[in-house]
MARBA-29499 format. One record per residue (C-alpha): x, y, z; residue in three letters. Coordinates in steps of 0.05 Angstrom, whole numbers. Example, Ala and Ser with C-alpha at 12.3 -4.5 7.8 and 13.67 -1.06 7.14 Angstrom:
! residues 2
(site (246; -90; 156); 'ala');
(site (273; -21; 143); 'ser');
END
This chain:
! residues 428
(site (-501; -192; 501); 'unk');
(site (-562; -201; 456); 'unk');
(site (-560; -173; 386); 'unk');
(site (-604; -178; 324); 'unk');
(site (-551; -208; 279); 'unk');
(site (-560; -274; 317); 'unk');
(site (-627; -283; 281); 'unk');
(site (-598; -282; 211); 'unk');
(site (-627; -337; 167); 'unk');
(site (-599; -362; 101); 'unk');
(site (-643; -391; 46); 'unk');
(site (-622; -415; -22); 'unk');
(site (-670; -394; -77); 'unk');
(site (-676; -408; -151); 'unk');
(site (-610; -417; -187); 'unk');
(site (-570; -414; -122); 'unk');
(site (-587; -342; -103); 'unk');
(site (-577; -335; -28); 'unk');
(site (-626; -295; 14); 'unk');
(site (-604; -269; 82); 'unk');
(site (-662; -249; 126); 'unk');
(site (-657; -213; 192); 'unk');
(site (-728; -198; 216); 'unk');
(site (-735; -140; 264); 'unk');
(site (-810; -130; 271); 'unk');
(site (-805; -71; 318); 'unk');
(site (-768; -28; 267); 'unk');
(site (-803; 23; 223); 'unk');
(site (-758; 9; 163); 'unk');
(site (-730; -48; 122); 'unk');
(site (-663; -48; 86); 'unk');
(site (-651; -89; 23); 'unk');
(site (-585; -101; -11); 'unk');
(site (-568; -139; -75); 'unk');
(site (-495; -159; -71); 'unk');
(site (-454; -187; -128); 'unk');
(site (-386; -219; -119); 'unk');
(site (-348; -177; -170); 'unk');
(site (-305; -115; -166); 'unk');
(site (-243; -83; -194); 'unk');
(site (-196; -141; -179); 'unk');
(site (-235; -183; -231); 'unk');
(site (-218; -133; -286); 'unk');
(site (-160; -134; -334); 'unk');
(site (-123; -69; -350); 'unk');
(site (-165; -52; -411); 'unk');
(site (-230; -60; -372); 'unk');
(site (-206; -24; -310); 'unk');
(site (-266; 11; -278); 'unk');
(site (-320; -30; -314); 'unk');
(site (-353; -57; -251); 'unk');
(site (-359; 15; -225); 'unk');
(site (-386; 39; -292); 'unk');
(site (-439; -16; -295); 'unk');
(site (-460; 5; -225); 'unk');
(site (-473; 75; -252); 'unk');
(site (-511; 49; -313); 'unk');
(site (-557; 7; -270); 'unk');
(site (-588; 72; -244); 'unk');
(site (-608; 94; -315); 'unk');
(site (-671; 53; -319); 'unk');
(site (-696; -16; -340); 'unk');
(site (-759; -54; -358); 'unk');
(site (-808; -31; -305); 'unk');
(site (-774; 35; -289); 'unk');
(site (-750; 59; -357); 'unk');
(site (-711; 122; -338); 'unk');
(site (-665; 146; -283); 'unk');
(site (-720; 190; -258); 'unk');
(site (-769; 132; -254); 'unk');
(site (-718; 93; -213); 'unk');
(site (-704; 148; -164); 'unk');
(site (-776; 170; -157); 'unk');
(site (-800; 100; -142); 'unk');
(site (-758; 98; -79); 'unk');
(site (-755; 171; -60); 'unk');
(site (-830; 176; -71); 'unk');
(site (-841; 133; -9); 'unk');
(site (-787; 169; 31); 'unk');
(site (-733; 116; 19); 'unk');
(site (-660; 121; 0); 'unk');
(site (-625; 85; -57); 'unk');
(site (-551; 78; -69); 'unk');
(site (-495; 32; -92); 'unk');
(site (-421; 21; -82); 'unk');
(site (-366; -16; -120); 'unk');
(site (-304; -42; -85); 'unk');
(site (-249; -91; -104); 'unk');
(site (-288; -155; -91); 'unk');
(site (-361; -134; -87); 'unk');
(site (-414; -90; -119); 'unk');
(site (-473; -72; -74); 'unk');
(site (-539; -40; -92); 'unk');
(site (-582; -22; -32); 'unk');
(site (-644; 14; -10); 'unk');
(site (-679; 29; 55); 'unk');
(site (-753; 42; 55); 'unk');
(site (-812; 44; 104); 'unk');
(site (-831; -27; 123); 'unk');
(site (-895; -27; 81); 'unk');
(site (-855; -19; 17); 'unk');
(site (-811; -81; 17); 'unk');
(site (-840; -108; -49); 'unk');
(site (-827; -42; -82); 'unk');
(site (-755; -43; -59); 'unk');
(site (-743; -113; -86); 'unk');
(site (-777; -95; -151); 'unk');
(site (-733; -34; -163); 'unk');
(site (-668; -70; -146); 'unk');
(site (-685; -130; -190); 'unk');
(site (-702; -84; -247); 'unk');
(site (-637; -47; -241); 'unk');
(site (-594; -109; -241); 'unk');
(site (-631; -161; -282); 'unk');
(site (-659; -119; -338); 'unk');
(site (-622; -52; -342); 'unk');
(site (-636; -12; -405); 'unk');
(site (-562; 1; -421); 'unk');
(site (-582; 54; -473); 'unk');
(site (-520; 70; -516); 'unk');
(site (-537; 144; -512); 'unk');
(site (-538; 141; -436); 'unk');
(site (-472; 104; -437); 'unk');
(site (-440; 162; -475); 'unk');
(site (-467; 212; -424); 'unk');
(site (-447; 171; -364); 'unk');
(site (-376; 165; -389); 'unk');
(site (-366; 239; -377); 'unk');
(site (-400; 235; -309); 'unk');
(site (-351; 182; -286); 'unk');
(site (-292; 220; -316); 'unk');
(site (-313; 280; -275); 'unk');
(site (-314; 235; -214); 'unk');
(site (-244; 211; -229); 'unk');
(site (-220; 283; -237); 'unk');
(site (-252; 303; -172); 'unk');
(site (-211; 250; -135); 'unk');
(site (-148; 270; -173); 'unk');
(site (-158; 342; -151); 'unk');
(site (-168; 324; -78); 'unk');
(site (-100; 309; -46); 'unk');
(site (-131; 268; 10); 'unk');
(site (-164; 223; -42); 'unk');
(site (-106; 224; -90); 'unk');
(site (-56; 200; -39); 'unk');
(site (-100; 138; -29); 'unk');
(site (-96; 124; -104); 'unk');
(site (-21; 130; -103); 'unk');
(site (-15; 88; -40); 'unk');
(site (-55; 31; -72); 'unk');
(site (-8; 33; -133); 'unk');
(site (52; 26; -87); 'unk');
(site (20; -28; -44); 'unk');
(site (-5; -69; -103); 'unk');
(site (43; -54; -161); 'unk');
(site (23; -81; -229); 'unk');
(site (-40; -112; -200); 'unk');
(site (-115; -97; -207); 'unk');
(site (-116; -82; -132); 'unk');
(site (-69; -24; -146); 'unk');
(site (-115; 10; -195); 'unk');
(site (-169; 60; -179); 'unk');
(site (-235; 23; -172); 'unk');
(site (-266; 74; -219); 'unk');
(site (-214; 61; -273); 'unk');
(site (-177; 111; -316); 'unk');
(site (-202; 163; -365); 'unk');
(site (-178; 124; -426); 'unk');
(site (-213; 60; -404); 'unk');
(site (-278; 96; -385); 'unk');
(site (-280; 131; -452); 'unk');
(site (-278; 64; -487); 'unk');
(site (-335; 30; -450); 'unk');
(site (-396; 11; -491); 'unk');
(site (-466; -16; -477); 'unk');
(site (-441; -84; -502); 'unk');
(site (-384; -82; -452); 'unk');
(site (-434; -70; -396); 'unk');
(site (-479; -126; -420); 'unk');
(site (-420; -174; -425); 'unk');
(site (-398; -156; -355); 'unk');
(site (-467; -170; -327); 'unk');
(site (-473; -235; -366); 'unk');
(site (-407; -260; -338); 'unk');
(site (-412; -236; -266); 'unk');
(site (-485; -225; -247); 'unk');
(site (-503; -297; -236); 'unk');
(site (-550; -332; -188); 'unk');
(site (-490; -364; -153); 'unk');
(site (-455; -297; -144); 'unk');
(site (-517; -259; -120); 'unk');
(site (-534; -250; -46); 'unk');
(site (-597; -213; -26); 'unk');
(site (-596; -187; 45); 'unk');
(site (-657; -160; 81); 'unk');
(site (-657; -131; 151); 'unk');
(site (-713; -96; 187); 'unk');
(site (-788; -102; 193); 'unk');
(site (-808; -159; 146); 'unk');
(site (-834; -229; 145); 'unk');
(site (-779; -277; 123); 'unk');
(site (-826; -325; 86); 'unk');
(site (-860; -269; 48); 'unk');
(site (-793; -238; 30); 'unk');
(site (-766; -306; 5); 'unk');
(site (-827; -317; -39); 'unk');
(site (-822; -247; -68); 'unk');
(site (-748; -251; -84); 'unk');
(site (-754; -321; -112); 'unk');
(site (-811; -301; -158); 'unk');
(site (-768; -244; -184); 'unk');
(site (-705; -284; -198); 'unk');
(site (-735; -351; -221); 'unk');
(site (-738; -336; -295); 'unk');
(site (-673; -297; -295); 'unk');
(site (-637; -356; -261); 'unk');
(site (-647; -399; -323); 'unk');
(site (-611; -352; -370); 'unk');
(site (-547; -374; -405); 'unk');
(site (-484; -346; -374); 'unk');
(site (-416; -326; -402); 'unk');
(site (-354; -357; -371); 'unk');
(site (-332; -322; -307); 'unk');
(site (-257; -315; -297); 'unk');
(site (-224; -317; -229); 'unk');
(site (-200; -257; -190); 'unk');
(site (-125; -243; -197); 'unk');
(site (-90; -270; -134); 'unk');
(site (-50; -220; -93); 'unk');
(site (24; -222; -107); 'unk');
(site (82; -200; -63); 'unk');
(site (98; -126; -70); 'unk');
(site (157; -106; -112); 'unk');
(site (192; -42; -134); 'unk');
(site (204; 21; -93); 'unk');
(site (166; 22; -27); 'unk');
(site (157; 98; -29); 'unk');
(site (127; 147; -79); 'unk');
(site (128; 222; -68); 'unk');
(site (83; 262; -115); 'unk');
(site (101; 335; -120); 'unk');
(site (39; 379; -117); 'unk');
(site (29; 451; -96); 'unk');
(site (-12; 448; -32); 'unk');
(site (-16; 480; 36); 'unk');
(site (-17; 411; 69); 'unk');
(site (21; 347; 59); 'unk');
(site (-17; 282; 57); 'unk');
(site (17; 218; 78); 'unk');
(site (-5; 145; 77); 'unk');
(site (39; 90; 103); 'unk');
(site (22; 17; 114); 'unk');
(site (37; -57; 109); 'unk');
(site (4; -120; 84); 'unk');
(site (-45; -148; 135); 'unk');
(site (-86; -211; 147); 'unk');
(site (-145; -228; 101); 'unk');
(site (-216; -235; 126); 'unk');
(site (-205; -311; 131); 'unk');
(site (-144; -303; 177); 'unk');
(site (-158; -312; 251); 'unk');
(site (-109; -255; 266); 'unk');
(site (-160; -207; 236); 'unk');
(site (-190; -196; 305); 'unk');
(site (-122; -181; 334); 'unk');
(site (-111; -131; 278); 'unk');
(site (-177; -98; 297); 'unk');
(site (-152; -86; 368); 'unk');
(site (-83; -65; 343); 'unk');
(site (-117; -14; 298); 'unk');
(site (-158; 15; 355); 'unk');
(site (-97; 20; 399); 'unk');
(site (-57; 54; 345); 'unk');
(site (-104; 103; 313); 'unk');
(site (-179; 96; 323); 'unk');
(site (-210; 153; 361); 'unk');
(site (-185; 211; 403); 'unk');
(site (-156; 166; 457); 'unk');
(site (-112; 126; 409); 'unk');
(site (-37; 130; 412); 'unk');
(site (-30; 168; 346); 'unk');
(site (-81; 221; 365); 'unk');
(site (-54; 232; 435); 'unk');
(site (20; 235; 413); 'unk');
(site (18; 270; 345); 'unk');
(site (-39; 318; 357); 'unk');
(site (-50; 328; 431); 'unk');
(site (21; 325; 457); 'unk');
(site (63; 349; 398); 'unk');
(site (14; 389; 355); 'unk');
(site (42; 360; 291); 'unk');
(site (-24; 345; 255); 'unk');
(site (-97; 360; 252); 'unk');
(site (-120; 293; 225); 'unk');
(site (-86; 227; 239); 'unk');
(site (-116; 158; 242); 'unk');
(site (-102; 85; 226); 'unk');
(site (-145; 40; 183); 'unk');
(site (-154; -33; 161); 'unk');
(site (-176; -60; 94); 'unk');
(site (-187; -135; 82); 'unk');
(site (-192; -179; 21); 'unk');
(site (-200; -254; 8); 'unk');
(site (-125; -268; 8); 'unk');
(site (-92; -208; 39); 'unk');
(site (-105; -139; 69); 'unk');
(site (-74; -73; 90); 'unk');
(site (-65; -37; 155); 'unk');
(site (-42; 35; 149); 'unk');
(site (-36; 104; 178); 'unk');
(site (-63; 167; 146); 'unk');
(site (-41; 237; 166); 'unk');
(site (-43; 308; 140); 'unk');
(site (1; 365; 164); 'unk');
(site (42; 426; 147); 'unk');
(site (93; 404; 95); 'unk');
(site (154; 423; 136); 'unk');
(site (130; 376; 191); 'unk');
(site (110; 317; 146); 'unk');
(site (173; 276; 154); 'unk');
(site (174; 288; 229); 'unk');
(site (101; 268; 234); 'unk');
(site (113; 205; 193); 'unk');
(site (171; 186; 238); 'unk');
(site (130; 198; 301); 'unk');
(site (71; 157; 274); 'unk');
(site (115; 98; 257); 'unk');
(site (148; 103; 326); 'unk');
(site (80; 89; 357); 'unk');
(site (69; 28; 313); 'unk');
(site (139; 3; 328); 'unk');
(site (128; 13; 403); 'unk');
(site (68; -33; 400); 'unk');
(site (113; -85; 368); 'unk');
(site (168; -75; 419); 'unk');
(site (129; -77; 485); 'unk');
(site (65; -111; 508); 'unk');
(site (7; -62; 513); 'unk');
(site (-14; -47; 586); 'unk');
(site (-75; -85; 611); 'unk');
(site (-118; -23; 622); 'unk');
(site (-104; 4; 553); 'unk');
(site (-119; -63; 521); 'unk');
(site (-185; -68; 559); 'unk');
(site (-205; 2; 536); 'unk');
(site (-189; -16; 463); 'unk');
(site (-232; -79; 468); 'unk');
(site (-291; -41; 497); 'unk');
(site (-284; 11; 442); 'unk');
(site (-284; -42; 387); 'unk');
(site (-342; -80; 416); 'unk');
(site (-384; -20; 431); 'unk');
(site (-373; 11; 363); 'unk');
(site (-395; -53; 328); 'unk');
(site (-459; -60; 369); 'unk');
(site (-477; 13; 361); 'unk');
(site (-468; 9; 285); 'unk');
(site (-513; -51; 281); 'unk');
(site (-572; -13; 310); 'unk');
(site (-582; 12; 238); 'unk');
(site (-621; -34; 192); 'unk');
(site (-576; -14; 134); 'unk');
(site (-513; -32; 172); 'unk');
(site (-542; -98; 196); 'unk');
(site (-563; -114; 125); 'unk');
(site (-492; -102; 100); 'unk');
(site (-460; -137; 160); 'unk');
(site (-497; -202; 147); 'unk');
(site (-499; -199; 71); 'unk');
(site (-426; -184; 58); 'unk');
(site (-403; -239; 104); 'unk');
(site (-445; -289; 66); 'unk');
(site (-423; -261; -1); 'unk');
(site (-349; -261; 13); 'unk');
(site (-338; -317; 63); 'unk');
(site (-400; -362; 55); 'unk');
(site (-410; -357; 130); 'unk');
(site (-444; -307; 177); 'unk');
(site (-409; -295; 243); 'unk');
(site (-457; -260; 290); 'unk');
(site (-440; -197; 328); 'unk');
(site (-438; -239; 393); 'unk');
(site (-385; -284; 362); 'unk');
(site (-344; -224; 339); 'unk');
(site (-348; -195; 409); 'unk');
(site (-324; -260; 438); 'unk');
(site (-265; -263; 390); 'unk');
(site (-246; -191; 406); 'unk');
(site (-249; -209; 480); 'unk');
(site (-200; -266; 468); 'unk');
(site (-145; -219; 442); 'unk');
(site (-88; -212; 491); 'unk');
(site (-26; -168; 496); 'unk');
(site (19; -222; 470); 'unk');
(site (-23; -229; 407); 'unk');
(site (-24; -154; 395); 'unk');
(site (52; -150; 400); 'unk');
(site (61; -211; 356); 'unk');
(site (15; -184; 301); 'unk');
(site (47; -115; 304); 'unk');
(site (114; -149; 292); 'unk');
(site (84; -192; 237); 'unk');
(site (59; -132; 198); 'unk');
(site (123; -92; 205); 'unk');
(site (164; -153; 184); 'unk');
(site (128; -153; 117); 'unk');
(site (156; -84; 101); 'unk');
(site (126; -14; 101); 'unk');
(site (104; 21; 38); 'unk');
(site (83; 94; 33); 'unk');
(site (55; 150; -10); 'unk');
(site (64; 224; 0); 'unk');
(site (30; 281; -37); 'unk');
(site (55; 352; -26); 'unk');
(site (104; 407; -46); 'unk');
(site (167; 364; -41); 'unk');
(site (227; 360; -87); 'unk');
(site (257; 297; -58); 'unk');
(site (239; 236; -18); 'unk');
(site (301; 221; 25); 'unk');
(site (270; 246; 90); 'unk');
(site (210; 201; 81); 'unk');
(site (250; 141; 59); 'unk');
(site (293; 146; 121); 'unk');
(site (231; 145; 166); 'unk');
(site (208; 79; 135); 'unk');
(site (271; 41; 154); 'unk');
(site (288; 70; 223); 'unk');
END
């Protein structure tokens, strides 16, 4: 089963910057991502949200492209797209442009990260923009339940905080804070540049190296380690009363990290439980019982831990029943081996979804780059497919039991006065 990810090449450039190159000469586009190994779990409480805020400020202009308009027009002027994302362990800036504009893409991304303007007046304006973003998520029950769930899953830990921070921390950020953050965390040895699409690997390496060579010699501030994940404590359930027509429920358990070999078993378990319209959750809760409109399971991985969970939304009077029914499906997978035909279908779903996603240059750029950034190793799509194929029914049952044995934790947002009905469902 051939796939383009098998051609990924890693080069070490000036200062230790790693360049991942996946040449696809037949494509019309090229995707470029600058990835930094820093996110919200590297922040203390007073600086909660700083990684995300710096991401915003990088779009405000720099040396070659002095304003936000200059930055956006440089990429959009050739028909490209430019965006960024901050997570718990990584901050990613990426663009996708027609293949003839690779040098422009590299130039813009380097300018954003290496020499951002960080104008104090722009910092003041952007504080309010981020605060509005925070309020938007607070006002959306589907988003807010995720925030509450993270707090329950990671109590008293940076992983339990909103990646975007809190209003009081965002209001306090200054241009100096942004500069200090970049000096500590944007380092040659934490930077991975990933390029996928129509490009020449040697030419790309020369271009990126020329851009980072002088920057690589700059003095750096000390970089502190990420806070290790601790065992959960406190109440495993939080119900937030909010007037709404629909209840939103998230329930989950700690899961394997991206270094754990059981991660591939979790992928199949997740497909069986709640990925797609032929999953157990969808067929039972929506198709057979009509309890919900939306129900699905999900997996999130980190360096030392992870989460597997179930998300559902339904009429409030049915919320406890829906939660109980969803957990019954998870517990059934732990109690009995999955039938061979169902397991085969889940494997084909997982493999096919991966390969279809990697037809996009942007997805392939992220697939290769984030692996190198977070694990120092790139596993090709063919290798992932082989590991998914190796998953058997015994492994699925064992991992389902493993996750449940660690204890369930849940968050509920809706018009509820008490939590007893939901607490009972967690321990049945």
